[in-house]
N, C-alpha and C positions, 0 to 999 in steps of 0.2 A: 396734315396732308389732305388735300381736296380730292374727293372721289367722285367721278362723274358717272352717270348712268350710261348704259349701252347706247341709248338714243343720242345722248349728248355727245358721246365720243364719235358716233357716226356723223353727227352734224359738224363737229370740228374737222373731221376728215374731209368732208365735202367742201367746207369753206377753204381749206388749204388747197384742194384740187381746183377750186375756182378762182384762185389768185389771191385769197384772203378776205374777199367781200362778196356779198350776193344778196339778191332780193329774197324775201320769204317765199315768194311763188316758185322761184328757181330751186330753193332748198327743198321745198315740199315735193317738187317734181323729181328731183334727184334721189330723194329718200323714199318716194312713193308713199307719202303720208299727207295729211291735211295741213293747211296753213296754220290752223289753230295748234296742232301738235308742234310745228316748228316754232311758233311764237312762245309756247310754254317752255320748250327746250332752250331757246335763246334767252328767255327771261331768267332761267335758272343759271345759264352760263354766264350771264351778265353779273349776276350777284357774286359769282366767284371771281370775276375779273378777267375771264378768258375771252370774252367777246364784249363788244359794245353794240347797243341797239341804236338804230337810226330809223328814219321814216321809211317803212316798207321793207327793212332788211337788217343786216348785221355785218360787222367786220371783226376780224381777229385783232386783238390788242397786241401790238408788237411793232417791231421796226417796219416790216413790209406790209403788214395787214392794217396799218393805221395811217394811211395817207391823209394829207391835209383836207382833202375833199370831205371825208367822213367826219372829221372834227368840226369843219365849218357847217356842214348840213345839220348838225345837232344843235348849233347856236341859233337862238331866236326862232325856234321851230314854230311856235304858235303864230308869230307874225308872218312867217313864210307860208303856212297853210292858208291863212286868211287872204293874203295877196294872191295865192294861186287860184282860189275860188273867184276872185274878182277878174283875174286875167282871163280865165276860161269863158267869161261872159262876152269877151270880144271876139270869140271864135264861133264860126258856123260850119255845119257839116259841108264837106266837099272842098274846103279851103286847102290851099298850098302854103305850108308854114315852115319856118326855120326855128329850131330851138337850140340854144347853145349849152354849154357845160355848167352854167352857174348852179349853185345849190338851190336857189329859189326856183329856177327853171325845172329842177327835178320834181318839185312839188306840183308845178304846172302840168308836167307830163302825166301824173297821176290823175289830175282833174280832167284830162282830155280823153281818158280811156272810154268815156261814154259817148264820144263823138264818132261819126261814121264817115267813111270815104275821104279821109284826110290824106293828103300827100305831104309827108314830113321828111325834111332834110335835116340832119343834125350831125354834129361832130361828137356827141355824147353817147357813150356806151349805155349809160343808165337810161336816158331818154328812149333810145332805140328799143331796149329790152321792155320798157314799160308800154310802148305803143304798138309794137309788131304783132300781127295776127289778131288784131281787134277790129271788128266792125268794118272790114273791107278797107282798112288803112293801108297805104303804100309808104313803107318807111325806108329811107335811104341813109345809111351810115357812111359818112364821107371818109375818104382815105386820108392818109397823111402820116405824120410822125406822131406816135402815141406818147402822151405825157401822163405818167402814172398818177401824179398828185391831182390832176384834173379829170382822170378817167375819160379822156377824149383825145382827138386828133387835131393837129395844127400844122401850119406851114403852107408852102406854095401849092402843093397838090390839093389840100383841103380847100384852099381859096379858089383854085380853078374849078373844082367840082361844085363848089357852092354857087359859082356864077352861072352854072348850067340851069338853074331854076328861076321861075318868075314867081316870086312869093307874094301872096296876098297879104301876108302879115308876118313880120319877123318878131319873134319873142326872145328878147335878149335880157341879160343881166349885167351888172357892173360891180366893181369893187368900191367905187366912190362916186359921188356927184358933186362937182365943184361949180360954184356960181360963176367963176371966171374961166374955167377950162372945160367944163362939160363932164361927160362920163369918163371915168378913169379906171385903169386896170393895173394889177400887179404884173400881169403876164403881157409882154409886147405882142405876142402872136394872137392872144385873144382879142386885144384891142384892134389889131389889124383885120382879123376875121370879121368882127362886128361891123367894122366900116364897109368891108366888101359886100356883106349881106345887105346892109342898109341901102346900098346903091341898087340892089336888085329887088327891092321890096316896094309894093304900093304903099304900105303903112309899116311903121316901126313902133313897137311898144317895148319899153324897158321897165322891168319889174325889180324893185329893190326896197328893202326895209329902211325906216328912218335913221337906223344907226349909221347908215352910209352917207347921210347928208353932210356935205363939206369934209368928207373924209378924203385924205390925200392918197394918191397912188402915182407911180412915175410915168405911166403911159396913157396918152390921150386916145380916146376912141371917137365915137360920134359926138357931135356937138348938140346942144339943146335944139338948135334950129333944124337939125336933121331928124329929129324924133317927133312922133305924132302923139304918143300916149305915155304917160308915166303912171304906173300903178304902184302905190305904196300904202303904208298903214297909217301914217300920221301926216297931216298937212305940213309942207315946208313953210318956213317963216323967213322974215328978214331979206337980205340980198338974194338969197336963193329963190325965194317965192317970187320976187320982182323979176328975176332973170327968166324964170320958167314962164311967167305970164307974158313977158315981152316977146318970147320966142313962139308963142302960140301953142305951147304944149298943153294938151288936155290932161288934167290930173284926175285920177280915179282913186278915191280913198277907200281902201278895203276895210270898211268899218262893220260889216255885217257879222252877226254872231254865226259861228261855224255850224252849230246845230240847226239854226234856222235855215241856213243855205242848204244843208244836206236834206232838209225836209221838204224843200220846194218840189 
């Protein structure tokens, strides 16, 4: 039988109260302890299988605490971190940005915490939590129907509110990139929202790792001709490379060492 410490039991209780998942910073605030204390407790709980650790937080292992978002964010974590650093270099203080619910975008949000006076519209709970109350940022969480697996809002209300902003840069993700169909999504609502946001943005940047090259998904989003920047970790090849070049998309390969970037 596994025996948990008092602190670990408290953390489990807070996770349940917060819906099964939370950032370390939110757990620390709720428990009135340091983030380092939270990290130690999460590490111990993860060894027992009670929780799973993800970038900047944890979630309960089980039917309701184990949504697909958290399983996906733990996949290819190093590549996503590297891409996030490169994406942040396209951002300047004072910009108006849109960030979607993608797992790579969650890493991007963490990289943007050092920027100031950003106006951020997002349909992602995690992005809003990461950026609110930092450096004079104005964060707008769009309304709409909540989808648990994506930790975000979608639908006609979300799209209508998204149209109310004039974005300097839209930071989007995708589930696949096809040389013949462009950016593809598992979720039809996510594909539609990305298209709406793209129409309201001066520039569109899509961040995705190379594992999604030529990966199929049922719903079409933006075409390559509608995107300005592609940030990824490995150069595309073959037909995909030719199609990206012919569309005039600028490719940014996130090849810098993470420790080097953090020391800049």
